[in-house]
BAVEXDREN-724261 format. One record per atom (N, C-alpha, C, CB): residue in one letter; atom name; residue number from 1; y, z, x. Coordinates in steps of 0.1 Angstrom, whole numbers, plus 5000, padded with zeros to 4 digits. Each point is the difference from the previous one (the first is absolute). Glycine has a CB too. Layout:
NODE r  a   k   py   pz   px
NODE a CA NUM    Y    Z    X
...
//
This chain:
NODE r  a   k   py   pz   px
NODE x  N   1 9306 4344 2095
NODE x CA   1 5009 4989 5004
NODE x  C   1 4999 4998 5015
NODE x CB   1 5016 5005 4981
NODE x  N   2 4982 4983 5023
NODE x CA   2 5001 4997 5015
NODE x  C   2 5011 4990 5002
NODE x CB   2 4975 5004 5002
NODE x  N   3 5031 4997 5010
NODE x CA   3 5011 4992 5004
NODE x  C   3 4998 4995 5014
NODE x CB   3 5015 5013 4984
NODE x  N   4 4993 4977 5019
NODE x CA   4 5000 4994 5014
NODE x  C   4 5014 5001 5005
NODE x CB   4 4981 4984 4994
NODE x  N   5 5021 5021 5018
NODE x CA   5 5013 5001 5007
NODE x  C   5 4999 4990 5012
NODE x CB   5 5004 5024 4993
NODE x  N   6 5006 4967 5007
NODE x CA   6 5001 4990 5010
NODE x  C   6 5014 4996 5003
NODE x CB   6 4977 4992 4993
NODE x  N   7 5025 5001 5018
NODE x CA   7 5013 4995 5004
NODE x  C   7 5001 4985 4996
NODE x CB   7 5003 5017 5019
NODE x  N   8 5008 4979 4974
NODE x CA   8 5000 4987 4995
NODE x  C   8 5001 4990 5012
NODE x CB   8 5011 5008 4979
NODE x  N   9 4981 4981 5020
NODE x CA   9 5001 4990 5011
NODE x  C   9 5012 4991 4998
NODE x CB   9 4975 5000 5001
NODE x  N  10 5028 4992 5010
NODE x CA  10 5011 4991 4999
NODE x  C  10 4996 4988 4991
NODE x CB  10 5007 5007 5024
NODE x  N  11 5002 4988 4969
NODE x CA  11 4998 4988 4991
NODE x  C  11 4996 4988 5009
NODE x CB  11 5016 5010 4982
NODE x  N  12 4973 4984 5016
NODE x CA  12 4996 4988 5008
NODE x  C  12 5009 4988 4997
NODE x CB  12 4977 5009 5000
NODE x  N  13 5030 4991 4989
NODE x CA  13 5008 4988 4997
NODE x  C  13 5014 5000 5006
NODE x CB  13 4986 4998 4979
NODE x  N  14 5018 5014 5026
NODE x CA  14 5014 5002 5005
NODE x  C  14 4999 5007 5013
NODE x CB  14 5009 5001 4977
NODE x  N  15 5002 4997 5031
NODE x CA  15 5000 5006 5013
NODE x  C  15 5006 5014 5000
NODE x CB  15 5002 4978 5010
NODE x  N  16 5004 5026 4979
NODE x CA  16 5006 5013 4999
NODE x  C  16 4990 5012 4999
NODE x CB  16 5019 4989 4989
NODE x  N  17 4985 5022 5015
NODE x CA  17 4991 5012 5000
NODE x  C  17 5005 5011 4991
NODE x CB  17 4994 4994 5023
NODE x  N  18 5013 5002 4966
NODE x CA  18 5005 5010 4991
NODE x  C  18 4989 5008 4993
NODE x CB  18 5020 4985 4996
NODE x  N  19 4982 5028 5003
NODE x CA  19 4991 5010 4994
NODE x  C  19 4987 5001 5006
NODE x CB  19 5012 4995 4979
NODE x  N  20 4986 5001 5034
NODE x CA  20 4987 5001 5006
NODE x  C  20 4999 5014 5007
NODE x CB  20 4999 4976 5004
NODE x  N  21 5012 5032 4996
NODE x CA  21 4999 5013 5006
NODE x  C  21 4996 5011 4990
NODE x CB  21 5016 4993 5017
NODE x  N  22 4984 5004 4970
NODE x CA  22 4996 5010 4990
NODE x  C  22 4985 5001 4998
NODE x CB  22 5023 4995 4989
NODE x  N  23 4973 5016 5006
NODE x CA  23 4986 5002 4997
NODE x  C  23 4998 5000 4985
NODE x CB  23 4997 5014 5021
NODE x  N  24 4993 4980 4974
NODE x CA  24 4998 4999 4985
NODE x  C  24 4987 5007 4996
NODE x CB  24 5012 4978 5001
NODE x  N  25 4989 5029 4988
NODE x CA  25 4989 5006 4993
NODE x  C  25 4997 4993 4988
NODE x CB  25 5006 5023 5009
NODE x  N  26 4982 4971 4990
NODE x CA  26 4995 4992 4989
NODE x  C  26 4987 5005 4995
NODE x CB  26 5012 4980 5009
NODE x  N  27 4987 5021 4978
NODE x CA  27 4987 5005 4994
NODE x  C  27 4990 4989 4999
NODE x CB  27 5013 5017 4987
NODE x  N  28 4974 4987 5016
NODE x CA  28 4989 4991 5000
NODE x  C  28 4997 4997 4985
NODE x CB  28 4990 5009 5022
NODE x  N  29 5007 4979 4974
NODE x CA  29 4998 4996 4986
NODE x  C  29 4987 5008 4995
NODE x CB  29 5010 4977 5004
NODE x  N  30 4992 5029 4984
NODE x CA  30 4989 5008 4994
NODE x  C  30 4990 4991 4992
NODE x CB  30 5015 5019 4999
NODE x  N  31 4990 4970 4996
NODE x CA  31 4991 4990 4993
NODE x  C  31 5004 4986 5003
NODE x CB  31 4997 5017 4982
NODE x  N  32 4994 4974 5016
NODE x CA  32 5002 4986 5003
NODE x  C  32 5009 4994 4990
NODE x CB  32 4977 4999 5011
NODE x  N  33 5030 4990 4993
NODE x CA  33 5008 4993 4990
NODE x  C  33 4991 4991 4992
NODE x CB  33 5020 5000 5016
NODE x  N  34 4984 4997 4972
NODE x CA  34 4992 4992 4991
NODE x  C  34 5010 4991 4992
NODE x CB  34 4981 5017 4998
NODE x  N  35 5014 4971 4998
NODE x CA  35 5009 4991 4993
NODE x  C  35 5003 5004 4986
NODE x CB  35 4992 4981 5015
NODE x  N  36 5020 5017 4981
NODE x CA  36 5004 5003 4986
NODE x  C  36 4994 4990 4991
NODE x CB  36 5021 5011 5007
NODE x  N  37 4972 4992 4982
NODE x CA  37 4994 4990 4991
NODE x  C  37 5009 4991 4994
NODE x CB  37 4983 5016 4996
NODE x  N  38 5029 4988 5001
NODE x CA  38 5010 4991 4993
NODE x  C  38 5007 4991 5010
NODE x CB  38 5003 5017 4983
NODE x  N  39 5003 4988 5027
NODE x CA  39 5009 4992 5009
NODE x  C  39 4992 4996 5013
NODE x CB  39 5020 5012 4991
NODE x  N  40 4970 4996 5013
NODE x CA  40 4993 4996 5012
NODE x  C  40 5006 5006 5013
NODE x CB  40 4993 4979 4989
NODE x  N  41 5017 5030 5009
NODE x CA  41 5007 5006 5012
NODE x  C  41 4991 5011 5005
NODE x CB  41 5022 4995 4991
NODE x  N  42 4978 5008 5022
NODE x CA  42 4992 5011 5005
NODE x  C  42 5007 5013 4999
NODE x CB  42 4990 4984 5016
NODE x  N  43 5003 5026 4979
NODE x CA  43 5006 5013 4998
NODE x  C  43 4989 5011 5000
NODE x CB  43 5019 4989 4988
NODE x  N  44 4986 5023 5012
NODE x CA  44 4991 5012 4999
NODE x  C  44 5007 5011 4994
NODE x CB  44 4987 4992 5020
NODE x  N  45 5006 5019 4977
NODE x CA  45 5006 5012 4995
NODE x  C  45 5004 5010 5010
NODE x CB  45 4986 4997 4980
NODE x  N  46 5013 4999 5033
NODE x CA  46 5003 5009 5011
NODE x  C  46 5015 5000 5003
NODE x CB  46 4977 4996 5010
NODE x  N  47 5030 5014 4986
NODE x CA  47 5015 5001 5002
NODE x  C  47 5003 5005 5014
NODE x CB  47 5003 5004 4976
NODE x  N  48 4988 5002 5031
NODE x CA  48 5003 5004 5014
NODE x  C  48 5002 4989 5009
NODE x CB  48 4986 5020 4996
NODE x  N  49 5009 4968 5001
NODE x CA  49 5002 4988 5009
NODE x  C  49 5015 4996 5001
NODE x CB  49 4977 4992 4993
NODE x  N  50 5031 5012 4997
NODE x CA  50 5014 4997 5000
NODE x  C  50 5008 5009 5009
NODE x CB  50 4997 4991 4977
NODE x  N  51 4998 5021 5026
NODE x CA  51 5007 5010 5008
NODE x  C  51 4999 4997 5015
NODE x CB  51 4996 5017 4982
NODE x  N  52 5016 4980 5024
NODE x CA  52 5001 4998 5015
NODE x  C  52 5011 5008 5005
NODE x CB  52 4991 4977 4998
NODE x  N  53 5006 5032 5012
NODE x CA  53 5010 5009 5006
NODE x  C  53 5003 4996 5014
NODE x CB  53 4993 5019 4984
NODE x  N  54 5019 4981 5020
NODE x CA  54 5004 4997 5014
NODE x  C  54 5005 5013 5007
NODE x CB  54 5005 4976 4994
NODE x  N  55 4991 5026 5019
NODE x CA  55 5004 5012 5007
NODE x  C  55 5005 4995 5014
NODE x CB  55 4983 5015 4988
NODE x  N  56 5025 4993 5019
NODE x CA  56 5005 4997 5013
NODE x  C  56 4989 5001 5011
NODE x CB  56 5023 5008 4992
NODE x  N  57 4968 5002 5006
NODE x CA  57 4990 5002 5010
NODE x  C  57 4986 5002 4994
NODE x CB  57 5017 5010 5016
NODE x  N  58 4973 4989 4991
NODE x CA  58 4986 5002 4995
NODE x  C  58 4998 5015 4997
NODE x CB  58 4992 4980 5012
NODE x  N  59 5015 5029 4995
NODE x CA  59 4998 5014 4998
NODE x  C  59 5006 5004 4987
NODE x CB  59 5001 5004 5024
NODE x  N  60 5010 4990 4972
NODE x CA  60 5006 5003 4987
NODE x  C  60 4991 4995 4989
NODE x CB  60 5023 4998 5009
NODE x  N  61 4971 4990 4992
NODE x CA  61 4990 4995 4990
NODE x  C  61 4988 5009 4999
NODE x CB  61 5008 4977 5005
NODE x  N  62 4987 5027 5006
NODE x CA  62 4988 5009 5000
NODE x  C  62 5003 5013 4994
NODE x CB  62 4991 4989 5020
NODE x  N  63 5021 5017 4983
NODE x CA  63 5004 5012 4994
NODE x  C  63 5002 4999 4984
NODE x CB  63 5012 5006 5022
NODE x  N  64 4993 4983 4974
NODE x CA  64 5001 4998 4985
NODE x  C  64 4987 4999 4994
NODE x CB  64 5021 4987 5004
NODE x  N  65 4969 5006 5002
NODE x CA  65 4987 4999 4995
NODE x  C  65 4993 5014 5000
NODE x CB  65 4999 4976 5008
NODE x  N  66 5003 5031 5002
NODE x CA  66 4993 5014 5000
NODE x  C  66 5007 5009 4990
NODE x CB  66 4995 4997 5024
NODE x  N  67 5018 5002 4974
NODE x CA  67 5007 5009 4990
NODE x  C  67 4995 4997 4986
NODE x CB  67 5020 5001 5015
NODE x  N  68 4977 4987 4982
NODE x CA  68 4996 4997 4986
NODE x  C  68 4985 4997 4999
NODE x CB  68 5023 4990 4996
NODE x  N  69 4969 5014 5014
NODE x CA  69 4986 4999 4998
NODE x  C  69 4994 4986 5000
NODE x CB  69 5001 5021 4988
NODE x  N  70 5006 4970 5019
NODE x CA  70 4995 4986 5000
NODE x  C  70 4992 4997 5012
NODE x CB  70 5021 4993 4988
NODE x  N  71 4967 5002 5011
NODE x CA  71 4991 4997 5011
NODE x  C  71 5005 4987 5007
NODE x CB  71 4980 5012 4989
NODE x  N  72 5027 4990 5022
NODE x CA  72 5007 4988 5007
NODE x  C  72 4993 4996 5013
NODE x CB  72 5021 5007 4989
NODE x  N  73 4978 4980 5013
NODE x CA  73 4994 4995 5012
NODE x  C  73 5012 4993 5008
NODE x CB  73 4976 4997 4989
NODE x  N  74 5026 5006 5023
NODE x CA  74 5011 4994 5008
NODE x  C  74 4994 4989 5008
NODE x CB  74 5013 5022 5001
NODE x  N  75 4993 4966 4998
NODE x CA  75 4996 4988 5008
NODE x  C  75 5011 4998 5010
NODE x CB  75 4988 4990 4981
NODE x  N  76 5008 5012 5032
NODE x CA  76 5010 4998 5011
NODE x  C  76 5003 4985 5002
NODE x CB  76 4992 5022 5011
NODE x  N  77 5020 4976 4994
NODE x CA  77 5004 4986 5002
NODE x  C  77 4995 4996 5014
NODE x CB  77 5021 5003 4986
NODE x  N  78 4972 4985 5015
NODE x CA  78 4996 4996 5013
NODE x  C  78 5012 4997 5009
NODE x CB  78 4979 4990 4990
NODE x  N  79 5019 5011 5023
NODE x CA  79 5011 4998 5010
NODE x  C  79 5005 4985 4999
NODE x CB  79 4992 5018 5015
NODE x  N  80 5021 4980 4986
NODE x CA  80 5005 4986 5000
NODE x  C  80 4998 4994 5013
NODE x CB  80 5016 5006 4982
NODE x  N  81 4978 4982 5019
NODE x CA  81 4999 4993 5012
NODE x  C  81 5008 4987 4999
NODE x CB  81 4977 5010 5004
NODE x  N  82 5031 4988 5006
NODE x CA  82 5008 4987 5000
NODE x  C  82 4993 4990 5008
NODE x CB  82 5021 5013 4998
NODE x  N  83 4979 4975 4997
NODE x CA  83 4994 4989 5007
NODE x  C  83 5012 4992 5006
NODE x CB  83 4979 4999 4985
NODE x  N  84 5024 5004 5027
NODE x CA  84 5011 4993 5007
NODE x  C  84 4996 4986 5004
NODE x CB  84 5009 5022 5008
NODE x  N  85 4998 4968 4988
NODE x CA  85 4997 4986 5002
NODE x  C  85 5012 4992 5002
NODE x CB  85 4980 5003 4986
NODE x  N  86 5020 4988 5023
NODE x CA  86 5011 4991 5003
NODE x  C  86 4997 4986 4993
NODE x CB  86 5005 5012 5022
NODE x  N  87 5006 4981 4977
NODE x CA  87 4999 4986 4994
NODE x  C  87 4990 4992 5008
NODE x CB  87 5024 5002 4990
NODE x  N  88 4976 4999 5023
NODE x CA  88 4992 4992 5009
NODE x  C  88 4985 5002 4997
NODE x CB  88 5018 5000 5017
NODE x  N  89 4978 5012 4978
NODE x CA  89 4986 5003 4997
NODE x  C  89 4994 4991 4989
NODE x CB  89 5005 5023 5007
NODE x  N  90 5004 4970 4985
NODE x CA  90 4995 4991 4990
NODE x  C  90 4994 4987 5006
NODE x CB  90 5017 5010 4984
NODE x  N  91 4986 4987 5028
NODE x CA  91 4996 4988 5007
NODE x  C  91 4990 5002 5011
NODE x CB  91 5023 4991 4994
NODE x  N  92 4970 5020 5006
NODE x CA  92 4990 5002 5011
NODE x  C  92 4986 4996 4995
NODE x CB  92 5014 5018 5009
//
């Protein structure tokens, strides 16, 4: 089992930053999705895809993965850069 540990990004559709400080452990899909012959919905037999765990810090997530023998890869969050701009900059 392999997993990915990352910090959730801010929702691009909203200005709020709710739940962006938590770290998430998600399992990497073991098999590709395929369409159901009857309904055409995409699905697979991989039940690990449904498991998502949230932690307060990346150290807690790494400790959980090490305790249960999960091969985890930590993806660090890039630094946040603000683009400060005034209304007058629209007319230059």
